[in-house]
C-alpha positions in Angstrom: -30.8 0.8 -41.5 -28.2 2.0 -39.0 -27.1 5.6 -38.7 -23.9 7.4 -37.9 -22.8 11.0 -37.4 -19.6 13.0 -37.5 -17.9 14.4 -34.4 -16.2 17.8 -34.6 -12.4 17.7 -35.0 -11.8 21.3 -36.0 -13.2 24.8 -35.2 -14.9 26.2 -32.1 -17.0 23.1 -31.4 -13.9 20.8 -31.3 -13.6 21.0 -27.5 -14.1 18.4 -24.8 -17.6 19.7 -24.1 -18.6 19.9 -27.8 -17.3 16.5 -28.7 -18.8 14.7 -25.7 -22.2 16.5 -25.8 -22.7 15.5 -29.4 -21.4 11.9 -28.9 -23.6 11.3 -25.8 -26.7 12.7 -27.5 -26.2 10.6 -30.6 -25.9 7.5 -28.4 -29.0 8.5 -26.4 -31.0 8.9 -29.6 -30.1 5.4 -30.8 -27.6 6.3 -33.6 -25.1 3.5 -34.2 -21.7 5.1 -34.8 -19.6 8.2 -34.5 -17.2 9.2 -37.2 -13.8 10.8 -36.5 -11.8 12.4 -39.3 -8.0 12.5 -39.6 -5.6 15.3 -40.2 -2.4 16.1 -38.3 -1.1 19.3 -39.9 -2.1 21.6 -42.7 0.2 23.4 -45.1 -0.2 27.2 -45.3 -0.5 26.8 -49.0 -1.3 23.6 -50.9 -1.3 22.4 -54.5 -3.1 19.2 -53.6 -6.6 18.7 -54.9 -9.2 17.9 -52.3 -11.6 15.3 -53.9 -14.8 16.2 -52.2 -15.5 19.9 -53.1 -16.2 21.4 -56.5 -13.3 23.9 -56.2 -11.0 21.1 -55.0 -10.1 23.2 -51.9 -10.3 21.7 -48.4 -12.9 23.6 -46.4 -10.9 23.4 -43.1 -8.4 25.7 -41.5 -5.2 24.9 -39.8 -6.5 23.2 -36.7 -7.3 19.5 -36.1 -7.6 17.3 -33.0 -5.9 13.9 -33.3 -8.3 11.2 -34.4 -7.1 8.4 -32.1 -7.0 10.7 -29.1 -10.7 11.7 -29.7 -11.6 8.1 -30.0 -10.1 7.4 -26.6 -12.0 10.3 -24.9 -15.3 9.3 -26.5 -14.8 5.6 -25.6 -14.6 6.6 -22.0 -17.7 8.7 -22.1 -20.1 6.3 -23.9 -21.2 2.7 -23.6 -22.7 1.5 -26.9 -21.6 3.9 -29.7 -19.4 2.4 -32.4 -16.2 4.5 -32.7 -15.1 4.8 -36.4 -12.0 6.5 -37.9 -13.4 8.1 -41.0 -10.8 7.7 -42.3 -7.4 7.2 -40.7 -4.8 8.0 -43.3 -2.6 4.9 -43.1 0.8 6.1 -44.3 0.9 8.9 -41.7 1.7 6.7 -38.8 4.2 3.9 -37.9 2.2 0.7 -38.5 3.3 -1.2 -35.4 2.5 1.7 -33.1 -0.8 2.3 -34.8 -1.7 -1.4 -34.4 -0.9 -1.2 -30.7 -3.0 2.0 -30.3 -6.0 0.6 -32.1 -5.8 -2.7 -30.1 -5.6 -0.8 -26.8 -8.6 1.4 -27.8 -10.6 -1.7 -28.7 -9.8 -3.3 -25.4 -10.7 -0.2 -23.3 -13.8 0.6 -25.3 -15.2 -2.9 -24.8 -14.7 -3.8 -28.5 -16.3 -0.8 -30.2 -13.6 0.3 -32.6 -14.0 0.2 -36.4 -10.9 1.2 -38.3 -11.9 3.2 -41.4 -8.8 3.7 -43.5 -7.7 5.6 -46.6 -4.5 6.4 -48.5 -4.7 10.2 -48.2 -4.7 13.1 -50.7 -2.7 15.9 -49.1 0.8 15.5 -50.4 2.2 18.4 -48.3 0.9 16.7 -45.1 2.8 13.5 -46.1 6.0 15.5 -46.5 5.6 17.3 -43.2 5.1 14.0 -41.3 8.0 12.2 -43.0 5.6 9.6 -44.4 6.5 7.1 -47.1 6.5 8.3 -50.7 3.2 9.9 -51.6 3.2 8.2 -55.0 3.5 4.8 -53.3 0.8 5.4 -50.7 -1.5 2.7 -52.0 1.1 0.0 -51.8 2.2 1.3 -48.3 -1.4 1.2 -47.1 -1.9 -2.4 -48.2 1.3 -3.4 -46.3 0.2 -1.5 -43.2 -3.2 -3.4 -43.3 -1.3 -6.7 -43.5 0.8 -5.7 -40.5 -2.3 -4.7 -38.4 -3.9 -8.0 -39.1 -0.8 -10.0 -38.2 -0.1 -8.1 -35.0 -3.8 -8.4 -33.9 -3.9 -12.1 -34.3 -0.4 -13.6 -34.0 2.3 -13.5 -31.3 5.2 -13.6 -31.7 5.2 -12.1 -35.2 7.7 -11.5 -37.9 7.2 -9.5 -41.1 9.4 -8.6 -44.0 7.8 -6.2 -46.5 8.8 -3.7 -49.1 8.4 -0.7 -46.7 8.6 -2.2 -43.2 10.0 -5.2 -41.4 10.3 -6.7 -37.9 11.3 -10.0 -36.4 10.0 -12.0 -33.4 8.0 -9.3 -31.6 5.0 -9.5 -29.3 2.4 -6.8 -29.4 -0.3 -8.1 -27.1 -2.9 -7.7 -25.8 -4.9 -8.5 -28.9 -8.0 -6.5 -29.7 -11.2 -7.6 -28.0 -13.0 -8.1 -31.3 -12.2 -11.3 -33.1 -10.4 -11.8 -35.3 -9.8 -8.1 -35.1 -11.6 -4.7 -35.3 -13.4 -4.3 -38.6 -11.4 -2.5 -41.3 -13.5 -0.3 -43.7 -11.9 1.0 -46.9 -12.8 4.6 -47.8 -13.1 5.9 -51.4 -14.8 4.7 -54.5 -12.0 4.6 -57.0 -11.2 1.3 -58.6 -8.1 0.9 -56.4 -10.3 1.5 -53.4 -12.8 -1.1 -54.5 -9.9 -3.6 -55.2 -8.5 -2.9 -51.7 -11.9 -3.5 -50.2 -12.3 -6.8 -52.1 -8.9 -8.0 -50.9 -8.6 -6.7 -47.4 -11.7 -5.0 -46.2 -14.5 -5.9 -43.8 -16.5 -3.0 -45.2 -16.7 -0.3 -47.9 -17.0 3.3 -46.8 -17.4 5.8 -49.7 -18.4 9.5 -49.6 -21.5 10.5 -51.6 -24.4 13.0 -51.7 -22.2 16.0 -52.3 -21.8 18.0 -55.5 -18.3 16.7 -56.2 -19.2 13.1 -55.4 -23.0 12.6 -55.7 -22.9 8.7 -55.9 -26.7 8.4 -56.4 -28.3 5.0 -56.1 -27.8 4.0 -59.7 -24.1 4.7 -59.5 -23.8 2.9 -56.1 -25.6 -0.1 -57.6 -22.9 -0.2 -60.4 -20.1 0.1 -57.9 -21.6 -2.6 -55.7 -21.8 -4.9 -58.7 -18.2 -4.3 -59.4 -17.2 -4.8 -55.8 -19.1 -8.1 -55.7 -17.3 -9.4 -58.7 -13.9 -8.3 -57.3 -14.7 -9.8 -53.9 -15.7 -13.1 -55.3 -12.6 -13.2 -57.5 -10.6 -12.9 -54.3 -12.4 -15.9 -52.9 -14.1 -13.8 -50.3 -17.8 -13.6 -49.3 -19.3 -10.3 -50.6 -22.3 -10.8 -48.3 -20.1 -10.3 -45.2 -19.0 -6.8 -46.2 -20.6 -3.9 -44.4 -21.6 -1.1 -46.8 -21.4 2.3 -45.0 -22.2 5.4 -47.0 -21.1 8.8 -45.9 -23.3 11.8 -46.8 -21.5 15.0 -45.6 -22.9 18.3 -47.0 -19.8 20.5 -47.6 -21.4 22.2 -50.6 -24.8 23.1 -49.2 -27.6 24.2 -51.5 -25.7 22.9 -54.6 -27.9 20.5 -56.6 -26.8 17.2 -58.2 -25.0 17.3 -61.5 -28.2 17.2 -63.5 -29.8 20.0 -61.5 -32.1 17.7 -59.5 -32.4 17.4 -55.8 -29.4 15.7 -54.2 -29.8 12.6 -52.1 -30.7 13.2 -48.4 -31.9 16.8 -48.9 -35.4 18.2 -48.9 -38.3 17.3 -46.6 -38.3 14.5 -44.0 -40.4 12.4 -46.5 -37.8 13.0 -49.2 -34.9 12.0 -47.0 -36.8 8.9 -45.7 -37.4 7.9 -49.3 -33.7 8.2 -50.1 -32.8 6.1 -47.1 -35.2 3.4 -48.3 -33.7 3.6 -51.8 -30.2 3.1 -50.5 -31.3 0.3 -48.2 -32.8 -1.5 -51.2 -29.5 -1.6 -53.1 -27.6 -3.0 -50.1 -26.4 -0.1 -48.0 -26.3 -1.1 -44.3 -25.4 2.2 -42.7 -25.8 5.9 -43.6 -23.5 8.5 -42.1 -24.8 12.1 -41.8 -23.1 15.3 -40.9 -25.0 17.4 -38.3 -22.0 19.6 -37.4 -22.6 23.3 -37.5 -21.1 26.5 -36.0 -22.3 25.8 -32.5 -22.7 22.6 -30.4 -26.3 23.5 -29.6 -27.2 23.8 -33.3 -25.4 20.6 -34.1 -27.4 18.8 -31.4 -30.6 20.4 -32.6 -30.0 19.1 -36.1 -29.3 15.6 -34.8 -32.4 15.7 -32.7 -34.5 16.9 -35.6 -33.3 14.0 -37.8 -34.0 11.5 -35.0 -37.5 12.9 -34.4 -38.6 13.7 -38.0 -36.8 11.2 -40.3 -35.9 8.0 -38.4 -39.5 7.1 -37.5 -40.6 7.4 -41.1 -38.1 4.6 -42.1 -38.8 2.3 -39.2 
């Protein structure tokens, strides 16, 4: 099993010192990847439902560091850590510019970028950014992925789509990873599974929270569906990376049936959960060690590395 962790993007720990201390310590302790969330602006008031808390309210405030900028800073301060957008909201940015930025980051990081992507949920943010129609965000996202893959592998390139077109352009250099940086699809809705089956190199759902528990039995069912979809697309399910995020926004809230949630409890409990998810085909687990201070975040990360990781082996 591989492990990843979130880097701070908001609040008092979202500073150069806070981000780099946590990133470097995670790398030193042997964790595999660092996750970087994506928001650009927040409305003062919002009617959009956030899918990952019980009250459907986003837990953040009005501040957020830019995801791709964080990725660049961390790339220059680490050597082995995988750098993952978790997830980049595709419709927020111009697709050609985004393809160029990700390719540049991959080259300068030594081929360590993984592009986790999603379609977004915050309608007011779409409107503030002048993004394509919120209701068409799934179709826009599919087109942006096609543009990325073309510009990362073909030069010159031409594209004529429903939402974006260009003719005879060069966007080199290509990414260092071949054929391109892995693309992980976030979410566990049926459209997200279908997008993974058609376009993804990995599946990156959120679970282990009260609003989205995704226990092993549910994950097993989703993986069976994803396997069927992937094979129907003529692709090899065995090549997909399954990366499961387990943030704890609703701490101390049990699972829906009142039982212990996955990845809570004693080190032995957590190690048992890790083995259970490994047994159903999960390759990487992402945990959230962020807290109110950098020192406490690092202490939580160190405790996991010392008390849980050795139990799994």
